[in-house]
C-alpha positions as CSV (number, residue, x, y, z in Angstrom):
1,M,136.9,26.8,62.8
2,R,134.5,28.7,60.7
3,R,135.7,30.1,57.3
4,N,135.5,33.8,58.4
5,A,137.6,33.0,61.5
6,V,140.2,31.1,59.4
7,T,140.4,34.1,57.0
8,A,140.9,36.5,59.9
9,V,143.8,34.3,61.2
10,V,145.4,34.1,57.8
11,L,145.1,37.8,57.2
12,A,146.6,38.6,60.6
13,A,149.5,36.3,59.9
14,A,150.2,37.9,56.5
15,M,150.0,41.4,57.8
16,T,152.3,40.9,60.8
17,G,154.8,38.7,59.1
18,A,154.0,35.7,61.4
19,C,155.3,33.1,59.0
20,R,158.0,30.5,59.6
21,N,161.1,30.9,57.5
22,D,163.7,28.4,58.5
23,D,164.0,26.4,55.3
24,G,165.6,29.1,53.1
25,R,162.5,29.7,51.0
26,L,161.2,33.2,50.5
27,R,158.1,34.1,52.5
28,I,156.0,37.3,52.0
29,S,153.8,39.5,54.2
30,W,152.2,42.9,53.5
31,K,151.0,45.7,55.7
32,D,150.6,49.5,55.3
33,N,151.9,49.5,51.7
34,V,155.0,47.6,52.6
35,L,155.6,44.1,51.2
36,T,158.2,42.2,53.2
37,L,160.3,39.4,51.9
38,H,161.4,37.0,54.6
39,S,164.3,34.5,54.3
40,D,167.1,33.3,56.5
41,R,169.3,33.8,53.4
42,L,168.8,37.5,53.6
43,P,171.0,39.8,55.7
44,G,168.9,40.6,58.6
45,G,166.3,38.1,57.5
46,R,164.2,40.4,55.4
47,V,163.9,42.9,52.6
48,R,161.2,45.6,52.5
49,V,159.5,46.9,49.4
50,L,157.3,50.0,49.4
51,Y,154.5,48.3,47.4
52,L,153.4,50.5,45.9
53,E,155.1,53.8,46.5
54,A,153.2,55.9,43.9
55,F,151.1,55.9,40.8
56,C,152.2,58.7,38.4
57,R,150.8,61.0,35.7
58,R,152.5,62.0,32.5
59,G,154.7,65.1,32.4
60,S,156.4,64.2,35.6
61,T,160.0,65.1,34.8
62,D,159.9,68.8,35.5
63,R,156.9,69.1,37.9
64,A,156.3,69.2,41.6
65,W,156.0,65.6,42.8
66,N,152.7,66.1,44.6
67,E,151.2,67.2,41.2
68,T,152.4,64.0,39.6
69,T,151.1,61.4,42.0
70,L,147.6,60.0,42.0
71,P,145.7,59.2,45.3
72,F,145.4,55.5,45.9
73,Q,144.5,53.0,48.7
74,T,145.5,49.3,48.9
75,K,144.0,46.6,51.0
76,L,144.9,42.9,51.6
77,L,142.2,40.6,50.3
78,E,143.5,37.2,51.2
79,A,146.8,35.4,52.0
80,D,148.4,32.1,52.8
81,A,149.3,31.9,56.5
82,A,152.6,30.2,55.5
83,G,153.6,33.3,53.5
84,S,153.7,31.8,50.1
85,W,151.1,34.0,48.4
86,L,148.8,37.0,48.9
87,N,146.3,39.0,47.0
88,L,145.9,42.8,47.2
89,E,143.4,45.3,45.7
90,T,144.2,48.9,45.0
91,L,141.8,51.8,44.1
92,V,143.6,54.5,42.2
93,D,142.1,58.0,41.9
94,G,138.7,56.5,42.7
95,K,138.5,55.1,39.2
96,V,141.1,52.4,38.5
97,T,141.1,49.0,40.3
98,V,144.3,47.1,40.5
99,H,144.2,43.4,41.5
100,H,147.6,42.0,42.6
101,E,148.4,38.3,42.8
102,I,151.8,37.9,44.5
103,Q,153.5,34.5,44.8
104,A,156.7,33.6,46.6
105,G,159.0,30.9,45.3
106,T,162.3,29.4,46.4
107,D,164.3,32.3,45.0
108,E,161.8,34.8,43.5
109,V,158.6,36.7,44.0
110,D,156.1,36.8,41.1
111,F,153.7,39.7,40.5
112,R,150.6,39.5,38.3
113,L,148.6,42.7,38.0
114,V,145.3,43.4,36.4
115,L,144.5,47.1,36.0
116,T,140.9,48.2,35.1
117,N,139.5,51.6,34.5
118,N,135.9,51.3,35.9
119,S,134.9,54.8,34.9
120,D,133.7,56.5,31.7
121,Q,136.7,58.8,31.7
122,A,140.2,58.3,30.5
123,V,142.7,58.1,33.4
124,D,146.2,59.6,33.1
125,V,148.1,56.9,35.0
126,E,151.3,56.5,33.1
127,W,153.5,54.5,35.5
128,A,153.9,53.1,39.0
129,Q,156.7,52.7,41.6
130,P,157.6,49.6,43.5
131,C,160.5,50.7,45.8
132,L,163.0,47.9,46.7
133,Q,164.9,48.9,49.9
134,V,168.5,47.5,49.8
135,G,170.5,49.1,52.6
136,E,170.8,46.1,54.8
137,F,171.3,43.8,51.8
138,T,174.1,45.8,50.4
139,G,175.6,46.8,53.7
140,R,175.9,50.3,52.4
141,G,174.4,53.7,53.1
142,Q,172.9,56.5,51.0
143,Q,176.3,57.9,49.9
144,D,177.8,54.7,48.4
145,Y,175.2,51.9,48.1
146,F,174.9,52.6,44.3
147,E,178.4,51.1,43.9
148,K,176.7,47.8,44.7
149,C,173.9,48.4,42.3
150,F,173.7,47.7,38.5
151,V,171.8,48.0,35.3
152,F,172.5,46.3,32.0
153,T,173.9,48.4,29.1
154,Q,175.5,47.7,25.7
155,S,178.6,46.9,27.7
156,G,176.8,44.2,29.8
157,L,176.3,44.5,33.6
158,T,177.3,48.0,34.6
159,R,177.5,49.1,38.2
160,M,175.8,52.4,38.7
161,H,179.0,54.3,39.7
162,E,180.4,53.3,36.3
163,T,177.4,54.9,34.4
164,H,177.2,58.6,33.5
165,R,176.1,60.4,36.6
166,E,174.0,63.5,36.1
167,T,173.7,65.9,39.0
168,K,171.1,68.5,37.9
169,A,167.3,68.1,38.1
170,R,164.3,69.5,39.8
171,Y,165.1,67.2,42.8
172,T,168.5,65.7,43.8
173,P,170.1,63.3,44.5
174,G,169.2,60.0,42.8
175,Q,169.7,58.8,39.2
176,V,167.2,57.8,36.6
177,Y,167.9,55.3,33.7
178,V,165.4,55.6,30.9
179,P,164.9,52.7,28.4
180,A,164.4,53.4,24.7
181,G,160.8,54.3,23.7
182,I,160.0,56.2,26.9
183,D,159.4,60.0,26.7
184,L,162.0,61.8,28.8
185,N,159.2,64.2,29.9
186,D,157.4,61.3,31.8
187,V,159.9,60.0,34.3
188,N,161.1,60.7,37.8
189,P,162.1,64.4,38.5
190,R,165.6,63.3,39.5
191,P,168.8,63.5,37.5
192,I,168.5,61.5,34.3
193,S,171.6,59.6,33.2
194,R,172.8,59.6,29.6
195,T,173.4,55.9,30.1
196,R,170.5,54.0,28.6
197,P,169.6,50.5,29.9
198,I,169.0,47.8,27.4
199,N,166.5,45.9,29.5
200,G,164.2,46.3,32.5
201,L,166.3,44.6,35.0
202,V,167.9,46.4,38.0
203,G,169.7,44.8,40.8
204,C,172.4,44.9,43.5
205,F,175.0,42.7,45.2
206,S,175.0,41.7,48.9
207,A,177.7,43.1,51.1
208,D,179.8,39.9,50.6
209,E,179.0,39.8,46.9
210,K,177.6,36.2,47.3
211,L,174.0,37.1,46.5
212,V,172.1,39.1,43.9
213,L,168.8,40.9,44.5
214,A,167.1,42.1,41.4
215,M,163.7,43.4,40.1
216,A,162.2,43.5,36.6
217,W,158.8,44.1,34.9
218,D,157.5,43.2,31.5
219,Q,157.0,46.9,30.6
220,V,159.4,49.5,32.2
221,Q,159.1,53.3,32.5
222,E,162.5,53.8,34.2
223,L,165.1,52.2,36.4
224,F,165.9,54.3,39.4
225,Q,168.5,54.7,42.1
226,G,166.6,56.5,44.8
227,V,167.0,58.6,48.0
228,I,166.2,56.1,50.7
229,V,168.8,53.4,49.8
230,C,166.5,51.9,47.2
231,I,166.3,50.7,43.6
232,H,163.4,50.7,41.3
233,S,162.2,49.0,38.2
234,D,159.1,51.2,37.7
235,F,156.5,49.7,35.5
236,H,154.9,51.4,32.5
237,I,151.1,51.6,32.4
238,G,150.5,54.1,29.5
239,G,147.1,55.4,30.7
240,L,143.7,53.7,30.6
241,R,140.8,54.5,28.4
242,P,137.3,54.2,29.8
243,G,136.6,50.6,30.6
244,Q,140.1,49.5,29.5
245,T,141.9,46.6,31.2
246,K,145.7,46.1,31.1
247,R,147.9,43.4,32.7
248,R,151.5,43.7,34.0
249,H,154.0,41.1,35.2
250,G,156.9,41.6,37.5
251,K,159.6,39.6,39.3
252,I,162.0,40.0,42.3
253,Y,164.9,37.6,42.2
254,L,167.1,36.5,45.2
255,M,169.9,34.3,43.8
256,R,173.5,33.4,44.2
257,N,175.8,35.7,42.3
258,D,175.6,34.2,38.9
259,I,174.7,36.9,36.4
260,D,174.5,34.6,33.4
261,R,171.9,32.6,35.3
262,L,170.0,35.7,36.3
263,L,169.8,36.9,32.7
264,L,168.7,33.5,31.5
265,R,165.9,33.5,34.1
266,Y,164.9,37.1,33.2
267,H,164.7,36.3,29.4
268,R,162.8,33.1,30.1
269,D,160.3,34.6,32.5
270,F,159.5,37.6,30.2
271,G,159.6,35.7,26.9
272,L,162.6,37.7,25.6
273,K,165.3,36.6,23.2
274,H,168.7,36.1,24.8
């Protein structure tokens, strides 16, 4: 089979999710801004991630959402037919190119991003949103799924219903957890909790509490409990000067419920002190 025919078959498999998944390993596919994680260990066999949901400007906390988001378009460049890796390319606001290398492992998905401003103008792209949808995994709905979700605070693992829950914002419901060093004017226009996370890790427990699903990035703008039964670790970009390039690194973990092991993996993967 010729190379271009092989590539077409591989891309079609990656976009439709046509990858075998009977050994417990994670497999990935992508189509229409949705990254799907496939595994027979997952309730329902899959988890969906809006990847990416949005790229955002500064000054977002008290502004209409359509004035915060930047236009973007993502395409699939190449992928492994077995579902172990894929590469994407995003064009943001006609100026910024984002190359995504996404690799699936036994119990994780690894994200390596390179963001480049190809223009001679600065681009106000402050942060971006990967949206991890967890309804089927937690077995809960919009009204109570956050009881299964957690962040890490000075008290250790803290379930979201145990955090301070704010109710007032431009848009409700939802809850935003902002790490130290991030301007409170530059986050999601949803209620901002007074509870501050101590790291960039957000996660949830499966319905039977046997598994943990979590997401983290090396630089985090906010952790977020959303409005479509989702959780976010939204990564910080910090704008791009003309010609500037930045790199970002992210992880999704699917592990048995062993929080000490999750934290060890997180600290190791991002070069942090434990």
